[in-house]
N, C-alpha and C positions, 0 to 999 in steps of 0.2 A: 355603679357601674362606671368602670375607668375607661377612658379612651383607648389608652396602651398601657399595658404592663410591659416592663423591661426585665428580663431574666439575667442576672449578671450585673454587679456593681464595680466592673473595672472601669478604665477610663473611656472606652467607647459606649458602655452601658451608661454612664454618667451623660457623655454627649448626646446619647439619643434622648434621654429624659429631657436636657436641656432644650434640644431643638423642638421637641415635644411641646414644652411650656411656651416657647416663642411662637408657635403657631395656635396657640390658644388650646391646646389639647390637655386634659388631665391625666397625668401618668403616674405610675408607681414602680418603683424598683424593687424586685425581689433577689435577695442575694444568700446562697447556702452559707456563707462564711462571713469574713470581714469586709469592710470596704476595702476594694481593691485587694481581694484577696490572694491573689496570685503573687502581689509583691512581697506578702508576708513571708513566702518561701523564697524570696531572691536571696543572693549572698549579702550578708551584711556590708554596708558601705559600696555596694555594686554601683559601678559607673555606667550610665546609660550610653550607648553608640550614638543616640540622637542628641542635638543640641535642643535646650530647652522651648524655643519657639516652635519646634515640631513636635512636641509633647502637649501643646496648650489645647483646651477645649473651651467652648463657650466664650472665646475672646478674652478671658482671663490672663494675665501677664503672668509668666513663672519664673520668678526671680530665684537665681542660684548663685552661689559663692563662687564656683568654678565654671570653665568654659562649657561642661556638661554635667548634667545633675545626677546626683546620687539618689539611691533607693530611699533614704530617709527624707530628702527633698522632695520627692514624688509623692510619697506617702502624704506628708504635709499640705502639698499643694493640692493634690485631688480632695483630700479633706476638706480644705478650705473653700474649694470651689463647690463642693456639695453643699456646704453650709451657707455659703453667699447667695446659692441660687435656690436655698430651701427646698430641696429636692426630697421627695416622700420616699423614705428608705424604710426596708424591712430586711434588717441583717439576720444573720443566722437563723433562715427559715428556708430550708432546702424544699424546692418544687419536687412534688412526687407525680403528678399527673396533670395533664391538660385535657379537659372535656369541651363538649360543644363544638361550634363552629364559627366562621368568620361572622362576625357583628355580636357574637355573644359567646364569648369562650369563659370557661370556669377553671382558673388556675389553682390547682390543690396544692398546699403546702402540708408540713407536718403541724401547724398551727392553725390555719384557716382555709377559708376557701375565698378567693376573689375573683371578681365578674369584670370583664373587660371586652371590648370590640376588637381589639388587635393586639398581637403579642409578639414581642421582637426578643430574639435569644442572642445573647452577648457573653457567652460563657468561657470564650477562648479556648487553649488547650493545653494549659499547664498542669491541670490535675491529675492526668492520666501518663504515666511513664511509660515509655517503651521497655517491655520487658527482653531480657536475654533468654528467657526459657531454657534456663539451664538448672541441674540439680543444685540445691543450696541457696538459691536467690533469695529465697524468703528468711535467711539467717539474718539477726539484728546486725551483723557486721556490714550487711549491704546497704548502702544508701542511694537513693535514686535523686536526692536533692542535697546539694552542697551549700550550707549555711556560712561556714566560716573555718579557717586551719586549725584553730586551737585544740579541737578534740584530737587530732591525728598527728599533734607532735610526737617526734621520737618513736613512732611506730611505722610499721610496714604498710603503705598504702597503695592499691592498684587502682588506677584512674581509667575507666574504660570509655573508649571514644576519641575522636581527633578532631572535634570542632571547637568553637569557642570557649564553650563552658567546661569542656574536659582541659583544654590548655589553661585557662585560668586557675581551676582547681588544682592542677599540678603543679603549676608555679607556686600558688600560695602555700600549698603543703611543703613544697620543697623548701620554701625560705622559713619555714617554721619547724624545720630540722626533721621532717618525716623523710623515710626512704620511700621514694616514688617511683613507681613503674607504670608507664603508659601502655595500654593495651588496644591497638588501632587496628580495625579489619581491613582498611586500606593500606595502599602501599606508602602513602605519605599523610601527613596532616591535612585536613580537610582544606580546599582551596578558599573558601571563606573564612578562614581564621584572619582576624584583623591584622593589619600591616605593623602595629606596633607590639603585638603578641607573637607572631611568627618567628622573628629572628631570635627573640628571648628563650622560646621553647626549643628553637632548633639548635642554638648554640649550648644550651644545657644538655640537650640529647647528645650532641657532637663530643661534649666533653666528658660526658659520663655521669654527670650530676643527677640526671634523670635517665633511668633505663627505659628503652621503649622496644616494643615487639610490634612489629608492622605484618600486614596481611595475617592477622592472628585474631582468634576469638577465644572467649572463655568456654571450656566446656564442662566445668564444675567447680563448685565453691565448698570448701570445708572450713571449718571454724579455724584452723591453723595455717592453711595452705589455698592455693589457687592452682587449678589445673588450665593449662592452655593447648589450643592446637595451633602450632607454629609452622612454618614452612618447612622447617627441619625436623618436626614431628612433635608428639606430645612432650609438655614440659610441666614442671611442678615447681611453684615458687612459694617461698613464706610470706605469708599475709596476715595482716591483722584487720583491715578494712577493705571494702571494695565500693568505690564511688561510681557506680554506673552512670554515666553522663551521656546517655544513649537517646535523649530527645524525648519529646512528649507528643501527645496526640489528642484530638477531641473525645469527650465521652460520647462514644457511639451507641451506648446503650441507651444514654438518656435521649440522644437524638431520635433515634429509632421508636422510643417511648412516647415521644412527642408527634410522631406521625411524619416525621422527615424521611424521605427517601435519601439513599446514598447511592452515589454514581459508581459503577463498576470500572473505573478507572485507577491508575496507579496511586493517585493521592486520596482515594476514597472521598472525593468531595460531596458534601452535602449539596442535595438539588436547591438551587435557587436562581433567581433571575440574574445573570449577570449581564448579558446583553442591553437589557432594558433599563439596568441599573436601579431596580426598584428593591432587589434583594429579598422578593418575595418567595417563598418556599413552594414546594409542591402541594403544601396545605393551606389554601386560600387564608390570608388575614394573619399568617404566620411568617415572621421575617428571620433573616439572619444579619448579624453585623459584627464586623471586626475580624480577628484573626481566625474564627472559626470557620469562616467561608471557604479558607484554603484546605480544610481536611488536613491531611497527614503533610501537605506541603507547607508547613509551619513557618517558612522564611517568605511567603508571598504577600502576607498582610502584617503591618506593623500598627502600632499606636498612631505614627505619622500620616500614614495612609488610610488605616481603617477609621480614623474618626471622621471622615467625610462620609463614611456610610450613614451616619446619622441624619445628614441634612437630606439625603436622596430618598431614605427611607420616610422620614417624616414628611417630607414634600408628598409623597405617594399617598401615605395614610390620611393627610389632612384633606388631599382631594378626594379619596374614596369615601371618606366620612362626610363629605358635602353632598354628596352624590347618592349616599345610602340612608335609607331612614333607620334610626336606632331601633335595636331588637329589645323588646321589653323583656 
C-alpha cells in the first residue's frame, strides 16, 4: 500500500513524488510512456521560453550552456533529478482504471495493480492534438507534431495555425528550402507570438518568402492538394505536407474514466479545488497537478508555476493521512 501514486512522469509529476518523499510519504510514479514523455515529441533542439531556474524541481540546480535551456538539456536534467532522488518509477505502463475510494485506491495498469491511499494525476495535455475535423485529416501527410524541418526540405508545406509553434515550424521549414504556406484562421498572427519570432515571420510574409492566408480555414485535404476557405472564396493549392499546429488538449476520456467531472465552461476545466489550493478533485483523495488543471486553457499553467502544485498537494495529503487511519 503506497501513500500516493502519481500518474505522469513529467516535471510536475516528478516534483510531486519528490515532495511526497520529503514528507515521509511512500510514492510511486506510473507513466504510460518515457520519462518526460511529452518532451520526446518536442522539436529537436527546441529552446524553452523559460530560464533554467524556473524549470528546476526539488532544489536541484539546472546547468545549461546558454541563457535558456534546450529540449535535450531538459531531458538530461529531469532524468538526473529522478536518479538523484531515487524515485520509484514504472515507465511504459499505461493506467487503464482507478478503483476503490479515498484511503484505498487500486490503480490498474496493463501490467499490474497497485494499491494506494491517494492519487495525483499530472498527465499534462500534449498527447491529444486539437483536430481540424476535415476530410483527409487522417492522411499520412498530415502531422500534428513538428519534430524537425529536414523531412520537408524542397516540398510544399502548409502550416496551419498562427501561434508560436506554427510560426517556428514555418520559419524552420522555409530556411530548409521548403515552399511554405501559412493558414491562419485569425486576421493576424497570435498576440502571444514571442517578440523575437514575430518580426521574422511578418517580414518573411511581407516579402513573399512565406505565403500566408489569414481569416482562412482548411476545408479538405487531398494527397497532392489542400482546399482552403478564404475571405475571397474557396481556393486550392499544391501541397505535400500539412503541419497542423492547432494546439493540444487534455485527455478528457481518461479524466472522465477516473471519475473526474468536467466544468461546463469555455476551457472545459477539470473540477478541482483551486480556491483552497489543495487541487483535490470531486473524487475524494484524487488530485490534479500541473498544466492539466487548466483544461483547454493550456497557457494558464506551465512548468514554472505548475511545479508549486506539488508542495500544496503533498502538504494536504500529509495532513490528511495523519488524521485518517489507514484502510487495510
